[in-house]
C-alpha positions, 0 to 999 in steps of 0.5 A: 678647446673651442667654443661655438654658439648659435642663436635660435629663435625660441631657445630661451623658452625651451628646456636645455639639456647637456650632451657629451659624446665623441659625436653629439650630432645625432643626440642633439638633432633628436633633442631638438626635434623633441623640443629641447635646446641641446648643449653639446660637448663633443670631439668633432664640432661638425657644422650640423651639430652647431646648427641645432645646438644652443651652444657647443664645446669642442674637445678634439683630443677626446677622439685620440685619447678619450675624454679627460674628466678635468677638461670635460667637466670644465666644458660642461660647467661652462655650457651649464653656466651660460644656458638660457635655463638650467639643464634638465640633465646630462646624456652620455653617448659614445666615449664613456663605456670604456671608462665607467669611472668617468660616469661616476665622476660626472654623476657627482656634479650632474644629473645623468640621464642614462645608465649608472657607472655600475650598470655600464661596468657590469654590462661591459665586464666580460667576466661578470657578463658571462655569468649573467648570460649563463644564469639567464640561459642566453646563448653567446659565442665562446668567450675567453678572458685569455688568448686561446692556446690555438687562436685561429678563428678567434678575435680580440676585443677591448672592453668597452670598445665601440664601432668595431675599431677595437676588434682585432682578428682573426688570429689565423697565423699567430702562435701566442707566446705564454705572455700573450696568452695571459691577456690583460684586464682590458681585452677578451677573446671571442670565437668568430661566428658567421651569420647576420649581425642584428641589433635590438635597439630601443628604450627600456625601463623597469616599467616597460620597453619598446624596441626596433630590429636593425641589421648592421653591416661592416666596412672592413679594411685590413687594420680594422676588419670589423669596422662599422659600415651601416645600419638599417631598420625595420627588417623582416626576421622570423617571429620566433627570432624576434621574440627570443631577442626581445625576451633576452633584452628584457631579462638583461634589462631587469638583471642589470638595471638598464634604462634609457636608449640601449641596444643588444647586438646579436649574431644570427647563424644558421643554428643559433641566436647569439648575443654578442654585447650590450651597448648601454647608451644611445647608439647609431640606431637613434638616427634610423629609429627616431621620428620628426617629433623626436619620440625616441629622445622623449622616450629616453627621458621618460625611461630615465625617470622610471616611466614606461617609454612604450607609451611614447614610442607605441601610442595606445591607439596605434600598433606602430609609431606613426614615424615608422610606418611604410618606410625603411631608414638606413645610415652608413659611415664614410671613411677617409679611405682614399687618404688624409683629407682637408675638407673642401668648401662644398655644397653638402647634399641634404642626405649627408650628416656629420659635416666637418667644417671646411678646412678640417683635417681628417686622417686616413681611414677616419670617419668623414661623414654619414649618409642616410637613405629612405626606401621601401625595403632594407636592401633598397635603403642599404644600396642607396646608402652605398651609392651615396657613399660613392657620390659623397666620396667623389665630391670630397676628394674631387678637388685633389684626388690623385687615384 
């Protein structure tokens, strides 16, 4: 475990807040914009995370083996003990939905500003979740808890997985053995549907909700055919489609007791609007929906205190939050697809985020950094992201590139 802290003028007067995630950068930057002094425990310890935090604890083993309660609690307690003011709570990002018992254990020592372990478990348990969807009349792809007799056209998902790295498929040339068809409690199977992946991301509580509609794309390689590529918002979709998605999100919020920043992933096909999954925690959409005053972070805190987040995101004297007018925002992930890399000491472009420290070793096909773009349309923003991915890749690999 490594530690780093940065002196920030005025931090002593700001409320502090704990953040734990595989990568805490997006939450930390949003918290800073919202007027908080973040204290972060994550797996990367990137330079831009250090720049905006009062203190950090890096737990690199979490990226390979997941968080462990003993080391995580130790890190959070150290951050808490050295904070300039008592932290107002703990926000959890990626890394916990696969193990809700971690959330339960943390809730005994910290005030969790987000969904309870019970809500996360129910949101991610396919057997429970399918019953909820059936009861609410929400369409979804065909799903099985065991491998189908003929698995062609199906994918396997790991319960609680994120980022597309947990998805295997499709099983076009596989004939499962009887043992394989039995499956495990950690996996389930879903029929492949062709269409456009759309996320309804926003902040919800029992008193209100505010959403943004986002389009995702993938960055596939043979090992991970559904690996996350990027996300962009706002986008134009039919009013009826948006209304159905919002109504589904509100129904699920009420049924599951969701609160805070969440997202609902849909697949829009030629004939259906299918719900794929719920992400009951802040997602990558935070980067593109948040504004210069951290209004999405403020709304998350408000929702977690059972207040109406729409008052913050959509002020009563405005139909649209000022930060979201006339701009389309996108981000995309850069992966080490040209081989393992020792991060060189470079001048990072202003549009590059999640910047590893010089000398950091990154294994092949693992995340390297994030690029962002702003444009007048979603396609322009996506294309600019793709252009910048190439530019940043060349910059990082140029010193020793062999291909």
